[in-house]
C-alpha positions as CSV (number, residue, x, y, z in Angstrom):
1,M,-9.0,-2.4,45.8
2,D,-9.7,-3.4,42.2
3,S,-6.3,-2.4,40.8
4,L,-3.1,-0.7,41.8
5,F,-0.7,0.7,39.3
6,L,2.7,1.9,40.5
7,E,5.6,3.2,38.5
8,Q,8.9,2.4,40.2
9,G,11.9,3.4,38.3
10,D,11.7,1.4,35.1
11,I,9.2,-1.2,36.3
12,F,5.3,-1.2,36.1
13,T,3.7,-3.2,38.9
14,T,0.2,-4.3,39.2
15,E,-1.7,-6.1,42.1
16,K,-5.3,-7.1,41.6
17,D,-8.0,-8.4,43.9
18,G,-10.8,-8.4,41.2
19,K,-12.1,-11.6,39.8
20,A,-13.2,-12.4,36.2
21,S,-16.6,-14.0,35.7
22,S,-16.6,-17.6,34.6
23,S,-18.2,-16.7,31.3
24,H,-15.3,-14.5,30.3
25,K,-12.2,-15.9,32.1
26,D,-11.5,-18.3,29.2
27,E,-11.7,-15.7,26.5
28,P,-8.4,-14.3,25.1
29,L,-7.1,-11.3,26.7
30,A,-7.9,-9.2,23.7
31,A,-11.6,-10.1,24.0
32,R,-11.7,-9.6,27.8
33,L,-10.4,-6.0,27.3
34,R,-12.8,-4.9,24.7
35,P,-13.5,-1.2,25.4
36,L,-16.7,-0.3,27.2
37,N,-16.5,3.4,26.2
38,F,-14.6,5.8,24.0
39,D,-12.1,6.5,26.9
40,E,-11.0,2.8,26.8
41,Y,-10.8,2.6,23.0
42,T,-7.2,2.8,21.8
43,G,-6.1,4.8,18.8
44,Q,-8.0,5.9,15.6
45,K,-8.3,9.6,16.7
46,H,-8.4,10.5,13.1
47,I,-11.9,9.2,12.9
48,L,-13.1,9.1,16.5
49,A,-11.8,12.4,18.1
50,E,-14.5,14.8,19.2
51,G,-16.1,16.4,16.2
52,K,-15.1,13.7,13.6
53,L,-17.8,12.3,11.4
54,L,-17.9,8.8,12.8
55,R,-17.9,10.1,16.4
56,R,-20.8,12.4,15.5
57,A,-22.7,9.6,13.8
58,I,-22.3,7.3,16.8
59,N,-23.2,9.9,19.4
60,S,-26.3,11.0,17.4
61,D,-27.3,7.4,16.7
62,S,-27.9,8.4,13.1
63,F,-26.1,6.0,10.9
64,T,-27.6,3.1,8.9
65,S,-24.4,1.4,7.6
66,I,-20.7,1.6,8.3
67,I,-17.8,-0.2,6.7
68,L,-14.5,-0.4,8.6
69,S,-11.3,-1.3,6.8
70,G,-7.8,-1.8,8.1
71,P,-5.1,-4.3,9.0
72,P,-5.6,-6.9,11.7
73,G,-5.7,-6.0,15.3
74,V,-6.4,-2.3,15.0
75,G,-9.8,-2.5,16.7
76,K,-12.4,-3.0,14.0
77,T,-14.4,-5.5,16.0
78,S,-14.0,-3.6,19.2
79,L,-15.3,-0.5,17.5
80,A,-18.3,-2.4,16.1
81,E,-19.2,-3.6,19.6
82,L,-18.7,-0.2,21.0
83,I,-21.0,1.3,18.4
84,A,-23.7,-1.3,19.5
85,R,-23.1,-0.4,23.2
86,M,-23.4,3.3,22.6
87,S,-26.5,2.8,20.4
88,N,-28.0,0.4,23.0
89,A,-28.7,-2.0,20.1
90,A,-28.5,-5.7,19.9
91,F,-25.1,-6.9,18.5
92,I,-25.1,-9.9,16.1
93,R,-21.8,-11.1,14.7
94,L,-21.4,-13.1,11.6
95,S,-18.4,-14.1,9.6
96,G,-17.7,-13.7,5.9
97,V,-15.7,-16.9,6.1
98,A,-18.2,-19.1,7.9
99,S,-21.7,-17.6,7.5
100,S,-24.1,-18.1,4.7
101,V,-27.1,-16.3,3.1
102,A,-29.3,-18.4,5.3
103,D,-27.6,-17.1,8.4
104,I,-28.1,-13.6,7.2
105,R,-31.7,-14.0,6.5
106,S,-32.3,-15.7,9.9
107,E,-30.7,-12.9,11.8
108,I,-32.5,-10.3,9.8
109,A,-35.8,-12.1,10.6
110,A,-34.8,-12.0,14.3
111,A,-33.9,-8.3,14.0
112,V,-37.3,-7.6,12.6
113,H,-39.0,-9.5,15.4
114,R,-36.9,-7.8,18.0
115,K,-37.7,-4.3,16.7
116,K,-41.4,-5.1,16.4
117,N,-41.8,-6.6,19.9
118,V,-39.3,-4.8,22.1
119,G,-38.5,-1.7,20.0
120,R,-34.7,-2.4,20.0
121,N,-32.5,-2.0,17.0
122,T,-30.1,-4.6,15.9
123,I,-26.5,-4.0,14.6
124,L,-25.5,-6.8,12.3
125,F,-21.7,-7.0,12.2
126,I,-20.1,-9.1,9.4
127,D,-16.4,-9.6,9.9
128,E,-14.3,-10.1,6.7
129,I,-17.2,-8.8,4.5
130,H,-14.9,-9.1,1.5
131,R,-15.2,-12.9,1.7
132,F,-18.9,-12.6,0.7
133,N,-19.6,-12.6,-3.0
134,R,-21.7,-9.9,-4.7
135,A,-24.9,-12.0,-4.4
136,Q,-24.4,-12.4,-0.7
137,Q,-23.7,-8.7,-0.2
138,D,-26.8,-7.8,-2.2
139,V,-29.0,-9.7,0.4
140,L,-28.3,-7.0,2.9
141,L,-29.5,-4.1,0.8
142,P,-33.3,-4.2,1.2
143,D,-33.1,-4.5,4.9
144,I,-30.5,-1.7,5.3
145,E,-32.8,0.4,3.1
146,N,-36.0,-0.1,5.2
147,G,-34.1,0.1,8.5
148,N,-34.7,-3.5,9.7
149,I,-31.0,-3.7,10.5
150,R,-28.0,-1.4,11.0
151,F,-25.1,-2.8,9.3
152,V,-21.4,-2.7,10.2
153,G,-18.9,-4.5,8.0
154,A,-15.2,-5.0,8.6
155,T,-12.5,-6.0,6.2
156,T,-8.7,-6.2,6.0
157,Q,-8.9,-5.4,2.2
158,N,-9.6,-2.3,0.3
159,P,-13.5,-2.0,0.3
160,F,-13.5,-0.1,-2.9
161,F,-12.2,-3.3,-4.5
162,Y,-14.1,-5.9,-2.7
163,V,-17.4,-4.4,-1.6
164,N,-20.3,-3.9,-4.0
165,G,-20.9,-0.4,-5.3
166,P,-24.6,-0.4,-4.0
167,L,-23.5,-1.3,-0.5
168,L,-20.7,1.2,-0.6
169,S,-23.1,4.0,-1.7
170,R,-25.3,3.3,1.3
171,S,-22.4,3.2,3.9
172,L,-20.0,5.5,5.7
173,V,-16.6,4.1,5.0
174,F,-13.7,4.6,7.3
175,K,-10.0,3.4,7.2
176,L,-8.4,2.3,10.5
177,E,-4.7,2.6,10.7
178,S,-2.1,0.5,12.5
179,L,-1.7,1.6,16.1
180,A,1.2,3.7,17.3
181,K,3.8,2.4,19.7
182,E,2.4,4.7,22.4
183,D,-1.1,3.3,21.8
184,I,0.1,-0.3,22.2
185,S,2.1,0.6,25.3
186,S,-0.9,2.3,26.9
187,L,-3.0,-0.8,26.1
188,L,-0.5,-3.2,27.6
189,Q,-0.2,-1.2,30.7
190,R,-4.0,-1.3,31.0
191,A,-4.0,-5.0,30.5
192,V,-2.0,-5.5,33.6
193,T,-4.1,-3.2,35.7
194,D,-7.6,-3.7,34.6
195,K,-9.4,-6.4,36.6
196,R,-10.7,-7.9,33.4
197,G,-7.1,-8.7,32.5
198,F,-5.4,-11.0,35.0
199,P,-7.4,-11.3,38.1
200,D,-5.8,-12.9,41.2
201,R,-2.3,-12.3,39.8
202,K,0.5,-10.0,40.7
203,I,2.4,-8.9,37.6
204,T,5.5,-6.9,37.1
205,L,6.1,-5.7,33.5
206,Q,9.6,-4.3,33.0
207,M,9.9,-1.2,30.8
208,E,12.2,-3.0,28.4
209,A,9.6,-5.8,27.9
210,L,6.9,-3.1,27.4
211,A,8.9,-1.3,24.9
212,F,9.8,-4.5,23.0
213,L,6.2,-5.7,22.7
214,A,5.0,-2.2,21.7
215,E,7.6,-2.1,19.0
216,S,7.6,-5.6,17.6
217,C,3.8,-6.1,17.3
218,E,3.7,-3.9,14.1
219,G,0.8,-1.9,15.4
220,D,-1.4,-5.0,15.9
221,A,-3.0,-4.7,19.4
222,R,-4.3,-8.3,19.3
223,R,-0.7,-9.6,18.7
224,A,0.7,-7.6,21.5
225,L,-2.0,-8.7,24.0
226,N,-1.6,-12.4,22.9
227,A,2.1,-12.2,23.5
228,L,1.6,-10.6,26.9
229,E,-0.9,-13.3,27.8
230,I,1.4,-16.1,26.8
231,A,4.2,-14.5,28.8
232,V,2.0,-14.2,31.9
233,R,0.5,-17.7,31.7
234,T,3.8,-19.5,31.1
235,T,5.9,-17.6,33.6
236,A,6.0,-19.0,37.2
237,P,5.6,-16.5,40.0
238,D,8.6,-15.8,42.3
239,K,8.7,-16.5,46.0
240,K,6.5,-13.5,46.6
241,G,3.9,-14.6,44.1
242,V,4.9,-12.1,41.5
243,I,5.0,-12.9,37.8
244,N,8.0,-11.0,36.4
245,I,7.8,-10.2,32.7
246,S,11.3,-9.3,31.6
247,A,12.5,-8.3,28.2
248,E,13.8,-11.9,27.6
249,T,10.5,-13.3,28.5
250,A,8.8,-10.9,26.1
251,H,11.2,-11.9,23.3
252,E,10.4,-15.6,23.9
253,S,6.6,-15.0,23.9
254,I,6.3,-13.4,20.5
255,Q,7.0,-15.2,17.2
256,E,8.8,-13.7,14.3
257,K,7.0,-10.5,13.5
258,P,4.8,-10.6,10.4
259,V,4.6,-7.8,7.8
260,E,1.1,-6.6,6.9
261,Y,1.1,-7.3,3.2
262,G,-2.4,-7.8,1.8
263,D,-3.6,-6.3,-1.5
264,D,-3.2,-2.9,-0.2
265,G,0.2,-3.6,1.4
266,H,1.4,-5.0,-1.9
267,Y,0.3,-2.0,-4.0
268,D,1.2,0.6,-1.4
269,T,4.7,-0.8,-0.8
270,A,5.4,-1.2,-4.5
271,S,4.2,2.4,-5.0
272,A,6.6,3.6,-2.2
273,F,9.4,1.6,-3.6
274,I,9.1,3.2,-7.1
275,K,8.6,6.7,-5.8
276,S,11.7,6.3,-3.6
277,M,13.8,5.4,-6.6
278,R,12.2,8.2,-8.6
279,G,13.1,10.6,-5.7
280,S,16.7,9.5,-5.8
281,D,16.6,8.0,-2.2
282,P,18.5,4.8,-2.2
283,D,18.0,4.3,1.5
284,A,14.3,4.4,1.3
285,A,14.2,2.3,-1.9
286,V,16.3,-0.4,-0.2
287,Y,14.0,-0.4,2.9
288,W,10.9,-0.9,0.8
289,L,12.7,-3.6,-1.2
290,A,13.6,-5.3,2.1
291,K,9.9,-5.1,3.3
292,M,8.8,-6.7,0.0
293,L,11.4,-9.5,0.3
294,H,10.5,-10.2,4.0
295,A,6.8,-10.4,3.1
296,G,7.5,-13.0,0.4
297,E,6.9,-10.8,-2.6
298,D,7.6,-12.4,-5.9
299,I,11.2,-11.4,-6.8
300,R,10.3,-11.5,-10.5
301,F,7.6,-8.9,-9.8
302,I,10.3,-6.7,-8.1
303,A,12.7,-7.2,-11.0
304,R,10.1,-6.3,-13.6
305,R,9.3,-3.1,-11.8
306,I,13.0,-2.1,-11.8
307,V,13.2,-2.8,-15.6
308,I,10.1,-0.6,-16.2
309,F,11.5,2.1,-13.9
310,S,14.8,2.2,-15.8
311,S,13.0,3.3,-19.0
312,E,10.1,5.2,-17.5
313,D,12.1,7.4,-15.0
314,I,15.7,7.2,-16.2
315,G,15.5,6.6,-19.9
316,N,18.3,8.1,-21.9
317,A,19.6,10.1,-19.0
318,D,21.5,6.9,-18.3
319,P,21.1,4.4,-21.1
320,R,23.0,1.8,-19.1
321,A,20.3,1.6,-16.5
322,I,18.0,-0.6,-18.6
323,S,20.8,-3.0,-19.4
324,L,21.7,-3.3,-15.8
325,A,18.0,-3.8,-14.9
326,V,17.5,-6.4,-17.5
327,N,20.6,-8.3,-16.5
328,A,19.4,-8.2,-12.9
329,M,16.0,-9.6,-13.9
330,Q,17.7,-12.5,-15.7
331,A,20.1,-13.1,-12.9
332,V,17.3,-13.1,-10.3
333,E,15.5,-15.7,-12.3
334,M,18.5,-18.0,-12.4
335,I,19.8,-17.4,-8.9
336,G,16.7,-17.1,-6.7
337,M,16.5,-16.2,-3.1
338,P,18.3,-15.5,-0.8
339,E,21.1,-14.4,-3.0
340,A,18.7,-12.6,-5.4
341,R,18.4,-9.9,-2.7
342,I,21.9,-8.7,-3.4
343,I,21.3,-8.5,-7.2
344,L,18.1,-6.6,-6.6
345,A,19.8,-4.3,-4.1
346,Q,22.5,-3.5,-6.7
347,A,19.9,-2.7,-9.4
348,V,17.8,-0.6,-7.0
349,T,20.7,1.5,-5.6
350,Y,22.0,2.1,-9.2
351,C,18.5,3.2,-10.4
352,A,17.9,5.3,-7.3
353,T,21.2,7.3,-7.8
354,A,21.0,7.5,-11.7
355,P,20.2,10.8,-13.3
356,K,16.4,10.9,-14.0
357,S,14.3,11.7,-17.1
358,N,10.8,10.9,-18.0
359,A,11.2,12.2,-21.6
360,C,10.7,8.7,-23.2
361,I,7.3,7.9,-21.5
362,T,6.2,11.5,-22.1
363,A,7.1,11.2,-25.8
364,V,5.3,7.9,-26.5
365,D,2.2,8.8,-24.5
366,A,1.9,12.1,-26.3
367,A,2.3,10.4,-29.7
368,M,-0.2,7.7,-28.8
369,S,-2.7,10.4,-27.7
370,D,-2.3,12.0,-31.2
371,V,-2.8,8.7,-32.9
372,K,-5.9,8.0,-30.8
373,N,-7.5,11.5,-30.9
374,E,-6.3,13.2,-34.1
375,R,-6.4,12.2,-37.7
376,V,-3.7,9.6,-38.3
377,Q,-1.0,10.8,-40.5
378,A,-0.4,9.1,-43.9
379,V,3.1,7.8,-44.4
380,P,4.9,10.3,-46.8
381,K,5.5,8.7,-50.2
382,H,9.2,9.0,-50.1
383,L,9.2,6.9,-46.8
384,R,7.0,4.2,-48.1
385,D,8.3,0.7,-48.9
386,S,9.6,0.7,-52.5
387,H,11.0,-2.9,-52.6
388,Y,8.0,-4.7,-54.1
389,K,7.1,-4.8,-57.9
390,G,5.1,-1.7,-58.9
391,A,5.8,0.3,-55.8
392,K,8.0,2.9,-57.7
393,T,5.3,3.4,-60.3
394,M,3.2,4.8,-57.4
395,G,5.9,7.1,-56.3
396,H,6.9,5.1,-53.3
397,G,10.4,6.0,-52.2
398,E,10.8,8.7,-54.7
399,G,13.0,11.6,-53.3
400,Y,14.1,9.6,-50.3
401,V,17.7,10.6,-49.2
402,Y,19.8,7.8,-47.6
403,P,21.3,9.4,-44.5
404,H,24.4,7.2,-44.6
405,D,25.4,8.6,-48.0
406,K,25.7,12.0,-46.4
407,K,28.3,13.6,-44.2
408,D,27.8,12.8,-40.5
409,H,25.0,10.3,-41.6
410,F,22.4,13.1,-41.5
411,A,19.8,14.1,-44.1
412,A,17.5,17.1,-43.4
413,Q,14.3,15.6,-44.8
414,D,10.7,15.2,-43.6
415,Y,9.9,12.0,-41.7
416,L,6.4,12.7,-40.5
417,G,4.5,15.0,-42.8
418,V,3.5,17.4,-40.1
419,S,5.4,19.6,-37.7
420,K,5.3,17.8,-34.3
421,K,7.6,17.5,-31.3
422,Y,7.2,14.6,-28.8
423,Y,10.7,13.9,-27.4
424,F,12.2,16.6,-25.2
425,P,15.4,15.4,-23.7
426,G,16.4,17.0,-20.4
427,E,19.6,18.3,-19.0
428,A,20.5,15.4,-16.8
429,G,23.1,12.8,-17.6
430,Y,23.6,11.6,-21.2
431,E,20.4,13.3,-22.3
432,S,22.2,16.7,-22.2
433,K,24.3,15.4,-25.0
434,I,21.3,14.1,-26.9
435,K,19.6,17.5,-26.5
436,E,22.6,19.3,-27.9
437,R,22.7,17.0,-30.9
438,I,19.0,17.4,-31.6
439,E,19.3,21.2,-31.4
440,Y,22.1,21.1,-33.9
441,W,20.1,18.9,-36.3
442,D,17.0,21.2,-35.9
443,S,19.1,24.2,-36.8
444,I,20.2,22.4,-40.0
445,R,16.6,21.5,-40.8
446,E,15.5,25.1,-40.3
447,K,18.0,26.2,-42.9
448,G,16.6,23.7,-45.3
449,K,20.0,22.2,-46.2
450,S,20.4,18.6,-47.2
451,E,24.2,18.6,-46.7
452,V,25.6,18.9,-43.2
453,R,28.4,21.5,-43.4
454,I,31.5,21.1,-41.3
455,I,31.4,23.6,-38.4
456,E,34.5,24.4,-36.4
457,E,34.4,24.3,-32.6
458,S,34.7,28.1,-32.6
459,E,31.5,28.5,-34.7
460,Y,29.3,26.0,-32.8
461,P,29.6,24.4,-29.4
462,M,29.5,20.9,-30.8
463,S,32.4,19.8,-32.9
464,K,32.1,17.2,-35.7
465,Q,33.8,14.7,-33.5
466,R,31.2,15.2,-30.7
467,L,28.5,15.0,-33.2
468,K,29.5,11.5,-34.2
469,A,29.8,10.4,-30.5
């Protein structure tokens, strides 16, 4: 028999009689197990399930250009090869790292010859397409347009940042996601049962080992298969000729797990970090902080984001937040890692649990919008600088009331020239006191009085003593 898969308690066992061909036996396990059909392809149901656009385009053989993006080891190359197999097309693979424009032109010429003489289409697959500059990418456009080639590009970066607009506009663009643990587990089980995996070997893969590899590979199928292959090839068989892969062996066969953190990872994680603090979830905020630190993110970048957050999302609801954030930024600069993680965690948890207000950013953005889009207000004469010679002859400073000469240091005078409101303090934290104070001042302005009368607590909810606070 070709393969036997038995589940005995918590152990998966495989015994194979099949043999790999000499042309493939030296390939990595991930290459030997490339899917031959959709049933063997692991994951990406969001784009490959029946009825989905990509599945329809492949089945109907009606695409001209496809761009696949996603982290390493999620099946971009396997999908490209599967597309070629399903289309019965020649598959030519180039690399954005090693290939040149001359290589592209040579393969396009061969594709034209192939189509003319044998009537077979060619799928030109370029891995890491983002490594090609704009001029290199532009070389593809004419031959995609006239149907000389069908193009499939793969990239670990965001294609909307790294792929030319003209190429994007001619392509179907799909994002592949990291594989789920269940997908990795299924793939590993198939690796020890499929005759393309480990021919002439008897392998026992314990459930604990399977679970560890599926969890620790971070959704990267290639990494999981490489670890399994190392475990199999470096483990001596027992007296019965069985290679036993235990949890301990699995641990030894996989290096420290990496964290996917390219350009998308950087921006997406920073976004989740800020939104978790804004959402007052210190646990989530600390987790995203830990991910950034583990991935080697610049601690100064993290500290700057916290300082910005302390004004943008906390503001005057807790005026202490910006002081703590700035102190943390300075301390991080002086201390460095690994101790800086503690300082950052303190700042993050404080900001995440502080009362929130976006009144400051709302106020300044609204004012800047008015400055940009409306007539710019002239400075009222009584507010203009009157300290230079001749200023007073032009009326500068005339009628200005010095607030500190008045009771409670408040003078009800016009400071803008038009009736505008930009700052609307909220009810959270210290802003509730600010709101109360502003409402009191507004009531005085409405009455048009320049002197602040003393109001007893019984007359108005804010006493004179609270007003000065």
